[in-house]
C-alpha positions as CSV (number, residue, x, y, z in Angstrom):
1,M,-61.3,-36.6,-178.7
2,P,-60.9,-32.9,-178.1
3,E,-63.7,-31.3,-176.1
4,H,-64.7,-28.9,-178.9
5,A,-65.5,-31.9,-181.1
6,L,-68.3,-32.9,-178.7
7,V,-69.3,-29.6,-177.1
8,P,-68.8,-26.6,-179.5
9,P,-67.5,-23.4,-178.0
10,G,-70.3,-21.3,-176.6
11,S,-72.5,-24.3,-175.6
12,S,-72.5,-26.5,-172.6
13,L,-72.6,-30.3,-172.1
14,K,-76.1,-30.0,-170.7
15,E,-77.3,-28.1,-173.9
16,R,-75.6,-30.8,-176.1
17,R,-77.3,-33.6,-174.2
18,E,-80.7,-31.9,-174.6
19,Q,-80.1,-31.4,-178.3
20,N,-79.2,-35.1,-178.6
21,R,-82.3,-36.1,-176.7
22,R,-84.5,-34.1,-179.0
23,Q,-82.8,-35.6,-182.0
24,M,-83.3,-39.1,-180.7
25,D,-87.0,-38.5,-180.1
26,R,-87.5,-37.3,-183.7
27,S,-85.4,-40.1,-185.0
28,E,-87.6,-42.7,-183.3
29,Q,-90.8,-41.1,-184.8
30,V,-89.4,-40.8,-188.3
31,A,-88.0,-44.3,-188.2
32,A,-91.3,-45.7,-187.1
33,A,-93.1,-43.8,-189.9
34,V,-90.7,-45.1,-192.6
35,A,-90.9,-48.7,-191.4
36,L,-94.7,-48.8,-191.1
37,R,-95.1,-47.2,-194.5
38,E,-92.8,-49.9,-196.0
39,L,-95.0,-52.5,-194.3
40,G,-98.1,-51.1,-196.0
41,Y,-99.6,-49.2,-193.0
42,D,-101.5,-46.0,-193.6
43,V,-99.1,-43.4,-192.2
44,T,-99.6,-39.6,-192.1
45,A,-96.2,-37.9,-192.5
46,E,-96.4,-34.4,-193.8
47,P,-93.2,-32.2,-194.0
48,E,-93.7,-28.9,-192.3
49,G,-90.4,-27.1,-192.5
50,A,-86.8,-27.1,-191.4
51,L,-86.5,-27.6,-187.7
52,V,-83.5,-25.7,-186.1
53,A,-81.6,-28.3,-184.0
54,A,-78.6,-26.0,-183.1
55,V,-77.2,-22.6,-183.9
56,A,-73.5,-22.0,-184.2
57,P,-72.2,-19.4,-181.6
58,G,-71.3,-16.2,-183.3
59,A,-73.0,-17.1,-186.6
60,P,-75.4,-14.7,-188.3
61,A,-78.4,-16.7,-186.9
62,D,-77.1,-16.6,-183.4
63,G,-79.6,-14.5,-181.3
64,K,-82.2,-14.6,-184.1
65,L,-83.0,-18.3,-184.2
66,G,-83.0,-21.0,-181.5
67,P,-83.5,-24.7,-181.1
68,T,-87.1,-25.9,-181.8
69,D,-87.7,-22.9,-184.2
70,V,-89.1,-24.1,-187.5
71,I,-88.2,-22.2,-190.7
72,V,-91.2,-22.3,-193.0
73,G,-90.2,-19.7,-195.6
74,V,-87.3,-17.9,-197.2
75,D,-87.9,-14.6,-199.1
76,G,-91.6,-15.4,-199.5
77,S,-91.0,-19.0,-200.8
78,A,-92.3,-21.9,-198.8
79,V,-89.9,-24.2,-197.0
80,K,-91.1,-27.8,-196.4
81,T,-87.8,-29.6,-196.1
82,P,-84.2,-28.9,-195.1
83,D,-83.3,-29.2,-198.8
84,D,-85.7,-26.4,-199.6
85,L,-84.0,-24.2,-197.1
86,R,-80.5,-24.9,-198.4
87,R,-81.6,-24.4,-202.0
88,L,-83.3,-21.1,-201.3
89,I,-80.4,-19.7,-199.3
90,A,-78.0,-20.9,-202.1
91,E,-79.7,-18.5,-204.5
92,H,-77.9,-15.7,-202.6
93,E,-74.3,-14.6,-202.6
94,P,-72.4,-14.9,-199.3
95,G,-72.8,-11.7,-197.4
96,E,-76.4,-11.0,-198.7
97,S,-79.4,-11.2,-196.3
98,V,-82.3,-13.6,-196.4
99,R,-85.7,-13.0,-195.0
100,L,-87.0,-16.0,-193.0
101,R,-90.4,-16.9,-191.9
102,V,-90.2,-18.8,-188.6
103,R,-92.8,-20.7,-186.6
104,A,-92.3,-21.1,-182.8
105,G,-94.8,-21.9,-180.1
106,G,-97.8,-21.7,-182.4
107,A,-97.0,-18.2,-183.7
108,T,-95.0,-17.1,-186.7
109,R,-92.6,-14.2,-187.2
110,E,-90.3,-12.8,-189.8
111,T,-86.6,-12.1,-189.3
112,T,-83.8,-11.0,-191.6
113,V,-80.5,-12.9,-191.3
114,D,-77.2,-12.2,-193.0
115,T,-75.3,-15.0,-194.8
116,I,-71.6,-15.9,-194.6
117,E,-69.5,-18.1,-196.7
118,S,-69.3,-21.8,-195.7
119,A,-65.8,-22.8,-194.4
120,E,-66.4,-26.3,-195.8
121,E,-67.9,-25.3,-199.1
122,P,-66.3,-22.1,-200.5
123,G,-68.9,-20.0,-202.3
124,R,-71.9,-21.4,-200.5
125,P,-73.8,-19.0,-198.3
126,I,-74.9,-20.2,-194.9
127,I,-76.6,-18.7,-191.8
128,G,-75.0,-21.0,-189.3
129,V,-77.8,-23.4,-188.2
130,Q,-78.1,-27.2,-188.1
131,V,-81.6,-28.2,-189.3
132,E,-83.7,-31.3,-189.4
133,Q,-87.0,-32.3,-190.9
134,S,-90.1,-31.0,-189.1
135,A,-93.1,-33.1,-189.8
136,N,-96.6,-33.9,-188.7
137,I,-96.5,-37.6,-188.1
138,E,-99.5,-39.8,-187.1
139,L,-98.8,-43.5,-186.6
140,P,-101.5,-46.1,-186.9
141,I,-100.0,-48.1,-184.1
142,D,-98.0,-47.2,-181.0
143,V,-94.2,-47.6,-181.3
144,D,-92.1,-47.2,-178.1
145,I,-88.3,-47.4,-178.2
146,D,-86.5,-47.1,-174.9
147,L,-82.7,-46.6,-175.0
148,G,-82.3,-44.8,-171.7
149,G,-79.9,-41.9,-171.9
150,V,-78.7,-42.5,-175.5
151,G,-79.2,-39.5,-177.8
152,G,-78.6,-38.3,-181.3
153,P,-80.1,-39.2,-184.7
154,S,-77.7,-41.9,-185.7
155,A,-79.8,-44.9,-184.8
156,G,-82.7,-44.1,-187.2
157,L,-81.8,-46.8,-189.7
158,A,-81.4,-49.4,-186.9
159,F,-84.8,-48.3,-185.4
160,A,-86.6,-48.7,-188.7
161,L,-85.1,-52.1,-189.3
162,D,-86.1,-53.3,-185.9
163,V,-89.7,-52.1,-186.3
164,V,-89.9,-54.3,-189.4
165,E,-88.3,-57.2,-187.6
166,E,-90.8,-56.9,-184.7
167,L,-93.8,-56.8,-187.0
168,R,-92.8,-59.0,-189.9
169,G,-89.8,-60.9,-188.7
170,N,-86.7,-62.4,-190.4
171,V,-85.1,-59.1,-191.4
172,D,-81.7,-60.2,-190.2
173,R,-82.0,-63.7,-191.6
174,G,-79.8,-65.2,-188.8
175,L,-77.1,-62.6,-189.2
176,N,-75.7,-60.4,-186.5
177,V,-76.5,-57.0,-188.0
178,A,-75.1,-53.6,-187.0
179,A,-76.5,-50.5,-188.5
180,T,-76.1,-46.7,-188.3
181,G,-77.5,-43.8,-190.3
182,E,-79.9,-40.9,-189.9
183,I,-83.2,-41.9,-191.4
184,Q,-85.1,-39.3,-193.5
185,L,-88.8,-39.0,-193.9
186,D,-88.6,-40.1,-197.5
187,G,-86.6,-43.2,-196.4
188,G,-83.2,-41.8,-197.3
189,V,-80.3,-42.6,-195.1
190,G,-78.1,-39.7,-194.2
191,P,-74.5,-39.5,-192.8
192,V,-73.6,-39.7,-189.2
193,G,-70.6,-38.9,-187.0
194,G,-68.3,-41.3,-185.0
195,I,-68.0,-43.9,-187.8
196,K,-64.6,-45.1,-186.6
197,Q,-65.8,-45.7,-183.1
198,K,-69.0,-47.4,-184.3
199,V,-67.3,-49.8,-186.7
200,I,-64.8,-50.8,-183.9
201,G,-67.8,-51.4,-181.6
202,A,-69.6,-53.5,-184.3
203,R,-66.5,-55.6,-184.7
204,R,-66.1,-56.2,-180.9
205,A,-69.8,-57.1,-180.8
206,G,-69.3,-59.9,-183.3
207,A,-71.4,-58.3,-186.1
208,D,-71.5,-60.1,-189.4
209,V,-72.4,-57.0,-191.4
210,F,-72.4,-53.3,-190.8
211,L,-74.9,-51.1,-192.7
212,V,-73.7,-47.5,-193.0
213,P,-74.6,-44.5,-195.1
214,A,-73.0,-44.5,-198.5
215,G,-70.2,-42.1,-199.4
216,D,-67.7,-40.8,-196.9
217,N,-69.2,-42.8,-194.0
218,A,-68.8,-46.1,-195.9
219,A,-65.2,-45.2,-197.0
220,E,-64.2,-44.4,-193.4
221,A,-65.9,-47.6,-192.1
222,R,-63.9,-49.7,-194.5
223,R,-60.7,-48.3,-193.3
224,H,-61.3,-49.7,-189.8
225,A,-63.6,-52.7,-190.6
226,G,-61.0,-55.5,-190.9
227,D,-63.0,-58.7,-191.8
228,L,-66.3,-57.0,-191.0
229,R,-68.4,-56.6,-194.1
230,V,-69.5,-53.0,-194.7
231,I,-72.6,-52.5,-196.7
232,P,-73.2,-48.9,-198.0
233,V,-76.9,-47.8,-198.3
234,E,-78.6,-44.7,-199.5
235,S,-82.2,-45.7,-198.5
236,F,-84.1,-47.8,-196.1
237,R,-85.5,-49.9,-198.9
238,Q,-82.0,-50.6,-200.2
239,A,-81.0,-51.7,-196.7
240,L,-83.9,-54.2,-196.6
241,R,-82.9,-55.5,-200.1
242,A,-79.3,-55.9,-199.0
243,L,-80.2,-58.0,-195.9
244,A,-82.7,-60.1,-198.0
245,T,-79.9,-61.2,-200.4
246,I,-76.8,-61.4,-198.3
247,R,-75.5,-64.9,-197.3
248,K,-73.8,-65.8,-194.1
249,K,-70.2,-66.9,-194.5
250,A,-69.6,-70.7,-194.1
């Protein structure tokens, strides 16, 4: 793969690794909250804004926002989720400015950021940030996941499934299950990168099924799956239902 696909221009490998580590930490926490809630535990999980994970070099937000900033308002309207942020920015035309309320280090500030047109979605205004859900999460039991130096948010679905397996059991029903997908606080499963490599890895590991985010991820996975069964999912609950009804090949 070209270097810029892993380390965007203007950033370093060290910065990319740190970003991936933060994403993994958040993914573990959100996955545990989703799984425990599904099992009937009393979980506190309150959305608190759009957490800035990365800023594109040279983008309008470059120099005005940074990783770990939390956007909590746009033009006086509250932002609780990344979807709130996208919706409020989309009310503008590309080139117009937006007024952001930002929380960082316990303090809040306001900053004005210009928008530009998205290269992927013509007509949609963006400010050039990658955001994730910021939330106040309190778990009723301790959940500790140790994957060493692995980073990124892609293992959220697998984390949540394994938490249920540890506490209730029989999630895989005797199958070798591979799974990928970014887990959302509401249980939704979002798209991830590197699907081609992941489906090849799942095949080599002898997986019976591969759970992947529905849409483009599932379509890409099927192109490289061979005999491996690909199951598209949009939510954690759907993933559990799929595993509860699938039958192992004779």
